[in-house]
PyMOL Python script that loads the backbone (N, CA, C, O; Angstrom):
from pymol import cmd

cmd.read_pdbstr("""\
ATOM      1  N   MET A   1      -3.381 -12.511  20.703  1.00  0.00           N
ATOM      2  CA  MET A   1      -3.902 -12.163  19.397  1.00  0.00           C
ATOM      3  C   MET A   1      -5.387 -12.517  19.377  1.00  0.00           C
ATOM      4  O   MET A   1      -5.778 -13.645  19.680  1.00  0.00           O
ATOM      5  N   ASN A   2      -6.196 -11.539  19.016  1.00  0.00           N
ATOM      6  CA  ASN A   2      -7.632 -11.804  18.963  1.00  0.00           C
ATOM      7  C   ASN A   2      -8.000 -12.423  17.609  1.00  0.00           C
ATOM      8  O   ASN A   2      -7.165 -12.452  16.704  1.00  0.00           O
ATOM      9  N   PRO A   3      -9.232 -12.917  17.456  1.00  0.00           N
ATOM     10  CA  PRO A   3      -9.628 -13.575  16.209  1.00  0.00           C
ATOM     11  C   PRO A   3      -9.491 -12.689  14.963  1.00  0.00           C
ATOM     12  O   PRO A   3      -9.129 -13.185  13.896  1.00  0.00           O
ATOM     13  N   GLU A   4      -9.772 -11.405  15.083  1.00  0.00           N
ATOM     14  CA  GLU A   4      -9.641 -10.509  13.925  1.00  0.00           C
ATOM     15  C   GLU A   4      -8.182 -10.367  13.499  1.00  0.00           C
ATOM     16  O   GLU A   4      -7.876 -10.366  12.306  1.00  0.00           O
ATOM     17  N   GLU A   5      -7.291 -10.249  14.470  1.00  0.00           N
ATOM     18  CA  GLU A   5      -5.860 -10.150  14.159  1.00  0.00           C
ATOM     19  C   GLU A   5      -5.360 -11.441  13.522  1.00  0.00           C
ATOM     20  O   GLU A   5      -4.580 -11.408  12.570  1.00  0.00           O
ATOM     21  N   PHE A   6      -5.806 -12.568  14.044  1.00  0.00           N
ATOM     22  CA  PHE A   6      -5.418 -13.853  13.476  1.00  0.00           C
ATOM     23  C   PHE A   6      -5.900 -13.967  12.041  1.00  0.00           C
ATOM     24  O   PHE A   6      -5.158 -14.420  11.170  1.00  0.00           O
ATOM     25  N   ASP A   7      -7.136 -13.558  11.789  1.00  0.00           N
ATOM     26  CA  ASP A   7      -7.696 -13.609  10.443  1.00  0.00           C
ATOM     27  C   ASP A   7      -6.890 -12.732   9.483  1.00  0.00           C
ATOM     28  O   ASP A   7      -6.635 -13.132   8.347  1.00  0.00           O
ATOM     29  N   SER A   8      -6.495 -11.557   9.926  1.00  0.00           N
ATOM     30  CA  SER A   8      -5.685 -10.666   9.092  1.00  0.00           C
ATOM     31  C   SER A   8      -4.340 -11.300   8.761  1.00  0.00           C
ATOM     32  O   SER A   8      -3.877 -11.232   7.622  1.00  0.00           O
ATOM     33  N   GLU A   9      -3.717 -11.914   9.758  1.00  0.00           N
ATOM     34  CA  GLU A   9      -2.434 -12.586   9.532  1.00  0.00           C
ATOM     35  C   GLU A   9      -2.593 -13.721   8.526  1.00  0.00           C
ATOM     36  O   GLU A   9      -1.785 -13.872   7.610  1.00  0.00           O
ATOM     37  N   LEU A  10      -3.639 -14.510   8.707  1.00  0.00           N
ATOM     38  CA  LEU A  10      -3.881 -15.656   7.839  1.00  0.00           C
ATOM     39  C   LEU A  10      -4.142 -15.223   6.400  1.00  0.00           C
ATOM     40  O   LEU A  10      -3.569 -15.787   5.469  1.00  0.00           O
ATOM     41  N   ARG A  11      -4.990 -14.242   6.217  1.00  0.00           N
ATOM     42  CA  ARG A  11      -5.303 -13.764   4.867  1.00  0.00           C
ATOM     43  C   ARG A  11      -4.075 -13.159   4.188  1.00  0.00           C
ATOM     44  O   ARG A  11      -3.832 -13.400   3.006  1.00  0.00           O
ATOM     45  N   TYR A  12      -3.305 -12.375   4.939  1.00  0.00           N
ATOM     46  CA  TYR A  12      -2.084 -11.779   4.388  1.00  0.00           C
ATOM     47  C   TYR A  12      -1.132 -12.876   3.930  1.00  0.00           C
ATOM     48  O   TYR A  12      -0.647 -12.854   2.799  1.00  0.00           O
ATOM     49  N   ARG A  13      -0.870 -13.826   4.805  1.00  0.00           N
ATOM     50  CA  ARG A  13       0.113 -14.875   4.509  1.00  0.00           C
ATOM     51  C   ARG A  13      -0.337 -15.765   3.358  1.00  0.00           C
ATOM     52  O   ARG A  13       0.472 -16.110   2.496  1.00  0.00           O
ATOM     53  N   ALA A  14      -1.609 -16.140   3.328  1.00  0.00           N
ATOM     54  CA  ALA A  14      -2.109 -17.002   2.257  1.00  0.00           C
ATOM     55  C   ALA A  14      -2.007 -16.304   0.904  1.00  0.00           C
ATOM     56  O   ALA A  14      -1.617 -16.919  -0.089  1.00  0.00           O
ATOM     57  N   THR A  15      -2.354 -15.038   0.867  1.00  0.00           N
ATOM     58  CA  THR A  15      -2.291 -14.297  -0.386  1.00  0.00           C
ATOM     59  C   THR A  15      -0.845 -14.073  -0.807  1.00  0.00           C
ATOM     60  O   THR A  15      -0.526 -14.151  -1.993  1.00  0.00           O
ATOM     61  N   LEU A  16       0.025 -13.797   0.147  1.00  0.00           N
ATOM     62  CA  LEU A  16       1.433 -13.595  -0.167  1.00  0.00           C
ATOM     63  C   LEU A  16       2.064 -14.881  -0.698  1.00  0.00           C
ATOM     64  O   LEU A  16       2.926 -14.825  -1.575  1.00  0.00           O
ATOM     65  N   LEU A  17       1.653 -16.026  -0.186  1.00  0.00           N
ATOM     66  CA  LEU A  17       2.167 -17.300  -0.688  1.00  0.00           C
ATOM     67  C   LEU A  17       1.824 -17.491  -2.160  1.00  0.00           C
ATOM     68  O   LEU A  17       2.633 -18.020  -2.923  1.00  0.00           O
ATOM     69  N   ALA A  18       0.640 -17.068  -2.560  1.00  0.00           N
ATOM     70  CA  ALA A  18       0.264 -17.154  -3.971  1.00  0.00           C
ATOM     71  C   ALA A  18       1.180 -16.270  -4.815  1.00  0.00           C
ATOM     72  O   ALA A  18       1.610 -16.668  -5.898  1.00  0.00           O
ATOM     73  N   ALA A  19       1.475 -15.084  -4.322  1.00  0.00           N
ATOM     74  CA  ALA A  19       2.377 -14.181  -5.040  1.00  0.00           C
ATOM     75  C   ALA A  19       3.790 -14.766  -5.101  1.00  0.00           C
ATOM     76  O   ALA A  19       4.475 -14.622  -6.114  1.00  0.00           O
ATOM     77  N   GLU A  20       4.227 -15.418  -4.035  1.00  0.00           N
ATOM     78  CA  GLU A  20       5.553 -16.050  -4.023  1.00  0.00           C
ATOM     79  C   GLU A  20       5.641 -17.141  -5.085  1.00  0.00           C
ATOM     80  O   GLU A  20       6.661 -17.270  -5.762  1.00  0.00           O
ATOM     81  N   GLU A  21       4.589 -17.917  -5.229  1.00  0.00           N
ATOM     82  CA  GLU A  21       4.564 -18.957  -6.259  1.00  0.00           C
ATOM     83  C   GLU A  21       4.625 -18.342  -7.653  1.00  0.00           C
ATOM     84  O   GLU A  21       5.314 -18.858  -8.533  1.00  0.00           O
ATOM     85  N   MET A  22       3.914 -17.253  -7.852  1.00  0.00           N
ATOM     86  CA  MET A  22       3.955 -16.566  -9.143  1.00  0.00           C
ATOM     87  C   MET A  22       5.360 -16.050  -9.430  1.00  0.00           C
ATOM     88  O   MET A  22       5.828 -16.118 -10.566  1.00  0.00           O
ATOM     89  N   LEU A  23       6.028 -15.539  -8.411  1.00  0.00           N
ATOM     90  CA  LEU A  23       7.400 -15.055  -8.561  1.00  0.00           C
ATOM     91  C   LEU A  23       8.335 -16.208  -8.921  1.00  0.00           C
ATOM     92  O   LEU A  23       9.161 -16.074  -9.824  1.00  0.00           O
ATOM     93  N   LYS A  24       8.212 -17.329  -8.228  1.00  0.00           N
ATOM     94  CA  LYS A  24       9.058 -18.502  -8.500  1.00  0.00           C
ATOM     95  C   LYS A  24       8.874 -19.021  -9.919  1.00  0.00           C
ATOM     96  O   LYS A  24       9.825 -19.491 -10.543  1.00  0.00           O
ATOM     97  N   LYS A  25       7.648 -18.934 -10.427  1.00  0.00           N
ATOM     98  CA  LYS A  25       7.348 -19.427 -11.774  1.00  0.00           C
ATOM     99  C   LYS A  25       7.654 -18.401 -12.858  1.00  0.00           C
ATOM    100  O   LYS A  25       7.471 -18.674 -14.044  1.00  0.00           O
ATOM    101  N   GLY A  26       8.113 -17.238 -12.458  1.00  0.00           N
ATOM    102  CA  GLY A  26       8.458 -16.208 -13.432  1.00  0.00           C
ATOM    103  C   GLY A  26       7.265 -15.465 -13.997  1.00  0.00           C
ATOM    104  O   GLY A  26       7.377 -14.794 -15.023  1.00  0.00           O
ATOM    105  N   LEU A  27       6.133 -15.577 -13.341  1.00  0.00           N
ATOM    106  CA  LEU A  27       4.926 -14.906 -13.823  1.00  0.00           C
ATOM    107  C   LEU A  27       4.903 -13.430 -13.451  1.00  0.00           C
ATOM    108  O   LEU A  27       4.247 -12.626 -14.113  1.00  0.00           O
ATOM    109  N   ILE A  28       5.621 -13.076 -12.389  1.00  0.00           N
ATOM    110  CA  ILE A  28       5.744 -11.676 -11.980  1.00  0.00           C
ATOM    111  C   ILE A  28       7.210 -11.388 -11.667  1.00  0.00           C
ATOM    112  O   ILE A  28       7.988 -12.300 -11.388  1.00  0.00           O
ATOM    113  N   LEU A  29       7.571 -10.126 -11.717  1.00  0.00           N
ATOM    114  CA  LEU A  29       8.926  -9.690 -11.387  1.00  0.00           C
ATOM    115  C   LEU A  29       9.045  -9.421  -9.891  1.00  0.00           C
ATOM    116  O   LEU A  29       8.040  -9.281  -9.194  1.00  0.00           O
ATOM    117  N   ALA A  30      10.277  -9.351  -9.407  1.00  0.00           N
ATOM    118  CA  ALA A  30      10.517  -9.072  -7.989  1.00  0.00           C
ATOM    119  C   ALA A  30       9.914  -7.729  -7.583  1.00  0.00           C
ATOM    120  O   ALA A  30       9.393  -7.588  -6.476  1.00  0.00           O
ATOM    121  N   GLU A  31       9.986  -6.754  -8.468  1.00  0.00           N
ATOM    122  CA  GLU A  31       9.412  -5.437  -8.172  1.00  0.00           C
ATOM    123  C   GLU A  31       7.896  -5.525  -8.005  1.00  0.00           C
ATOM    124  O   GLU A  31       7.311  -4.862  -7.148  1.00  0.00           O
ATOM    125  N   GLU A  32       7.274  -6.354  -8.839  1.00  0.00           N
ATOM    126  CA  GLU A  32       5.825  -6.541  -8.730  1.00  0.00           C
ATOM    127  C   GLU A  32       5.475  -7.257  -7.426  1.00  0.00           C
ATOM    128  O   GLU A  32       4.489  -6.926  -6.769  1.00  0.00           O
ATOM    129  N   TYR A  33       6.290  -8.236  -7.065  1.00  0.00           N
ATOM    130  CA  TYR A  33       6.084  -8.944  -5.801  1.00  0.00           C
ATOM    131  C   TYR A  33       6.158  -7.969  -4.629  1.00  0.00           C
ATOM    132  O   TYR A  33       5.330  -8.019  -3.720  1.00  0.00           O
ATOM    133  N   ASP A  34       7.146  -7.090  -4.653  1.00  0.00           N
ATOM    134  CA  ASP A  34       7.285  -6.095  -3.579  1.00  0.00           C
ATOM    135  C   ASP A  34       6.068  -5.183  -3.501  1.00  0.00           C
ATOM    136  O   ASP A  34       5.612  -4.845  -2.409  1.00  0.00           O
ATOM    137  N   ARG A  35       5.539  -4.784  -4.658  1.00  0.00           N
ATOM    138  CA  ARG A  35       4.341  -3.934  -4.665  1.00  0.00           C
ATOM    139  C   ARG A  35       3.136  -4.694  -4.120  1.00  0.00           C
ATOM    140  O   ARG A  35       2.322  -4.133  -3.387  1.00  0.00           O
ATOM    141  N   ILE A  36       3.026  -5.967  -4.477  1.00  0.00           N
ATOM    142  CA  ILE A  36       1.936  -6.802  -3.960  1.00  0.00           C
ATOM    143  C   ILE A  36       2.053  -6.919  -2.443  1.00  0.00           C
ATOM    144  O   ILE A  36       1.065  -6.773  -1.724  1.00  0.00           O
ATOM    145  N   ASP A  37       3.263  -7.182  -1.964  1.00  0.00           N
ATOM    146  CA  ASP A  37       3.490  -7.306  -0.521  1.00  0.00           C
ATOM    147  C   ASP A  37       3.080  -6.029   0.202  1.00  0.00           C
ATOM    148  O   ASP A  37       2.387  -6.083   1.218  1.00  0.00           O
ATOM    149  N   THR A  38       3.503  -4.888  -0.316  1.00  0.00           N
ATOM    150  CA  THR A  38       3.156  -3.611   0.306  1.00  0.00           C
ATOM    151  C   THR A  38       1.649  -3.387   0.296  1.00  0.00           C
ATOM    152  O   THR A  38       1.081  -2.929   1.287  1.00  0.00           O
ATOM    153  N   ALA A  39       0.999  -3.708  -0.820  1.00  0.00           N
ATOM    154  CA  ALA A  39      -0.456  -3.536  -0.916  1.00  0.00           C
ATOM    155  C   ALA A  39      -1.176  -4.438   0.086  1.00  0.00           C
ATOM    156  O   ALA A  39      -2.152  -4.022   0.710  1.00  0.00           O
ATOM    157  N   LEU A  40      -0.697  -5.669   0.237  1.00  0.00           N
ATOM    158  CA  LEU A  40      -1.312  -6.595   1.191  1.00  0.00           C
ATOM    159  C   LEU A  40      -1.103  -6.134   2.625  1.00  0.00           C
ATOM    160  O   LEU A  40      -1.995  -6.278   3.462  1.00  0.00           O
ATOM    161  N   LEU A  41       0.070  -5.582   2.913  1.00  0.00           N
ATOM    162  CA  LEU A  41       0.319  -5.044   4.251  1.00  0.00           C
ATOM    163  C   LEU A  41      -0.633  -3.896   4.553  1.00  0.00           C
ATOM    164  O   LEU A  41      -1.139  -3.783   5.670  1.00  0.00           O
ATOM    165  N   LYS A  42      -0.876  -3.049   3.570  1.00  0.00           N
ATOM    166  CA  LYS A  42      -1.803  -1.929   3.759  1.00  0.00           C
ATOM    167  C   LYS A  42      -3.234  -2.424   3.946  1.00  0.00           C
ATOM    168  O   LYS A  42      -3.995  -1.878   4.745  1.00  0.00           O
ATOM    169  N   LYS A  43      -3.585  -3.466   3.197  1.00  0.00           N
ATOM    170  CA  LYS A  43      -4.961  -3.969   3.254  1.00  0.00           C
ATOM    171  C   LYS A  43      -5.251  -4.721   4.555  1.00  0.00           C
ATOM    172  O   LYS A  43      -6.261  -4.464   5.210  1.00  0.00           O
ATOM    173  N   TYR A  44      -4.370  -5.641   4.926  1.00  0.00           N
ATOM    174  CA  TYR A  44      -4.644  -6.529   6.054  1.00  0.00           C
ATOM    175  C   TYR A  44      -4.052  -6.057   7.376  1.00  0.00           C
ATOM    176  O   TYR A  44      -4.519  -6.475   8.435  1.00  0.00           O
ATOM    177  N   ARG A  45      -3.033  -5.194   7.344  1.00  0.00           N
ATOM    178  CA  ARG A  45      -2.382  -4.665   8.553  1.00  0.00           C
ATOM    179  C   ARG A  45      -1.989  -5.781   9.535  1.00  0.00           C
ATOM    180  O   ARG A  45      -2.303  -5.687  10.721  1.00  0.00           O
ATOM    181  N   PRO A  46      -1.306  -6.836   9.060  1.00  0.00           N
ATOM    182  CA  PRO A  46      -0.922  -7.935   9.951  1.00  0.00           C
ATOM    183  C   PRO A  46       0.277  -7.544  10.811  1.00  0.00           C
ATOM    184  O   PRO A  46       1.328  -7.193  10.276  1.00  0.00           O
ATOM    185  N   PHE A  47       0.138  -7.597  12.105  1.00  0.00           N
ATOM    186  CA  PHE A  47       1.219  -7.179  13.000  1.00  0.00           C
ATOM    187  C   PHE A  47       2.479  -8.014  12.788  1.00  0.00           C
ATOM    188  O   PHE A  47       3.559  -7.465  12.567  1.00  0.00           O
ATOM    189  N   VAL A  48       2.345  -9.332  12.853  1.00  0.00           N
ATOM    190  CA  VAL A  48       3.501 -10.211  12.684  1.00  0.00           C
ATOM    191  C   VAL A  48       4.044 -10.100  11.262  1.00  0.00           C
ATOM    192  O   VAL A  48       5.257 -10.052  11.062  1.00  0.00           O
ATOM    193  N   GLY A  49       3.162 -10.060  10.289  1.00  0.00           N
ATOM    194  CA  GLY A  49       3.590  -9.926   8.898  1.00  0.00           C
ATOM    195  C   GLY A  49       4.384  -8.657   8.658  1.00  0.00           C
ATOM    196  O   GLY A  49       5.352  -8.663   7.897  1.00  0.00           O
ATOM    197  N   MET A  50       3.985  -7.570   9.299  1.00  0.00           N
ATOM    198  CA  MET A  50       4.710  -6.313   9.141  1.00  0.00           C
ATOM    199  C   MET A  50       6.089  -6.399   9.784  1.00  0.00           C
ATOM    200  O   MET A  50       7.055  -5.852   9.253  1.00  0.00           O
ATOM    201  N   LEU A  51       6.187  -7.073  10.909  1.00  0.00           N
ATOM    202  CA  LEU A  51       7.492  -7.243  11.550  1.00  0.00           C
ATOM    203  C   LEU A  51       8.417  -8.087  10.682  1.00  0.00           C
ATOM    204  O   LEU A  51       9.586  -7.746  10.501  1.00  0.00           O
ATOM    205  N   LEU A  52       7.898  -9.180  10.151  1.00  0.00           N
ATOM    206  CA  LEU A  52       8.709 -10.065   9.322  1.00  0.00           C
ATOM    207  C   LEU A  52       9.106  -9.409   8.008  1.00  0.00           C
ATOM    208  O   LEU A  52      10.193  -9.662   7.490  1.00  0.00           O
ATOM    209  N   ALA A  53       8.239  -8.572   7.470  1.00  0.00           N
ATOM    210  CA  ALA A  53       8.528  -7.896   6.207  1.00  0.00           C
ATOM    211  C   ALA A  53       9.484  -6.733   6.402  1.00  0.00           C
ATOM    212  O   ALA A  53      10.072  -6.240   5.441  1.00  0.00           O
ATOM    213  N   GLY A  54       9.639  -6.296   7.641  1.00  0.00           N
ATOM    214  CA  GLY A  54      10.497  -5.149   7.902  1.00  0.00           C
ATOM    215  C   GLY A  54       9.921  -3.859   7.358  1.00  0.00           C
ATOM    216  O   GLY A  54      10.654  -2.920   7.048  1.00  0.00           O
ATOM    217  N   LYS A  55       8.600  -3.817   7.243  1.00  0.00           N
ATOM    218  CA  LYS A  55       7.922  -2.653   6.683  1.00  0.00           C
ATOM    219  C   LYS A  55       6.910  -2.099   7.681  1.00  0.00           C
ATOM    220  O   LYS A  55       5.770  -1.818   7.310  1.00  0.00           O
ATOM    221  N   SER A  56       7.303  -1.941   8.913  1.00  0.00           N
ATOM    222  CA  SER A  56       6.374  -1.483   9.944  1.00  0.00           C
ATOM    223  C   SER A  56       5.924  -0.050   9.743  1.00  0.00           C
ATOM    224  O   SER A  56       5.014   0.415  10.429  1.00  0.00           O
ATOM    225  N   ASP A  57       6.555   0.664   8.802  1.00  0.00           N
ATOM    226  CA  ASP A  57       6.185   2.055   8.550  1.00  0.00           C
ATOM    227  C   ASP A  57       5.174   2.204   7.415  1.00  0.00           C
ATOM    228  O   ASP A  57       4.921   3.321   6.962  1.00  0.00           O
ATOM    229  N   VAL A  58       4.594   1.102   6.950  1.00  0.00           N
ATOM    230  CA  VAL A  58       3.602   1.159   5.876  1.00  0.00           C
ATOM    231  C   VAL A  58       2.388   1.916   6.382  1.00  0.00           C
ATOM    232  O   VAL A  58       1.821   1.574   7.420  1.00  0.00           O
ATOM    233  N   GLN A  59       1.995   2.933   5.655  1.00  0.00           N
ATOM    234  CA  GLN A  59       0.852   3.763   6.035  1.00  0.00           C
ATOM    235  C   GLN A  59      -0.345   3.421   5.163  1.00  0.00           C
ATOM    236  O   GLN A  59      -0.195   3.028   4.007  1.00  0.00           O
ATOM    237  N   GLU A  60      -1.530   3.576   5.729  1.00  0.00           N
ATOM    238  CA  GLU A  60      -2.749   3.397   4.949  1.00  0.00           C
ATOM    239  C   GLU A  60      -2.889   4.548   3.982  1.00  0.00           C
ATOM    240  O   GLU A  60      -2.627   5.701   4.326  1.00  0.00           O
ATOM    241  N   GLU A  61      -3.311   4.223   2.750  1.00  0.00           N
ATOM    242  CA  GLU A  61      -3.545   5.276   1.777  1.00  0.00           C
ATOM    243  C   GLU A  61      -4.838   5.980   2.103  1.00  0.00           C
ATOM    244  O   GLU A  61      -5.816   5.350   2.507  1.00  0.00           O
ATOM    245  N   LYS A  62      -4.844   7.283   1.930  1.00  0.00           N
ATOM    246  CA  LYS A  62      -6.052   8.063   2.166  1.00  0.00           C
ATOM    247  C   LYS A  62      -6.824   8.160   0.863  1.00  0.00           C
ATOM    248  O   LYS A  62      -6.259   8.448  -0.192  1.00  0.00           O
ATOM    249  N   THR A  63      -8.132   7.914   0.954  1.00  0.00           N
ATOM    250  CA  THR A  63      -8.966   7.970  -0.248  1.00  0.00           C
ATOM    251  C   THR A  63      -9.773   9.226  -0.286  1.00  0.00           C
ATOM    252  O   THR A  63     -10.535   9.443  -1.228  1.00  0.00           O
TER     253      THR A  63
END
""", "prot")
cmd.dss("prot")
cmd.show_as("cartoon", "prot")
cmd.util.cbc("prot")
cmd.orient("prot")
């Protein structure tokens, strides 16, 4: 894993942990958490994170 890939994994995981805490505290719904997870996967493209999430088919949105 190169430094850029590591950085993507770290940023994805750190941000997802914040969303998990919000979910545990009832600040967001499970559906919102899933949307956040998908958005983070699209943004950071973490290889390990995508494998663990079981969402390896997440595609980048075209702008």
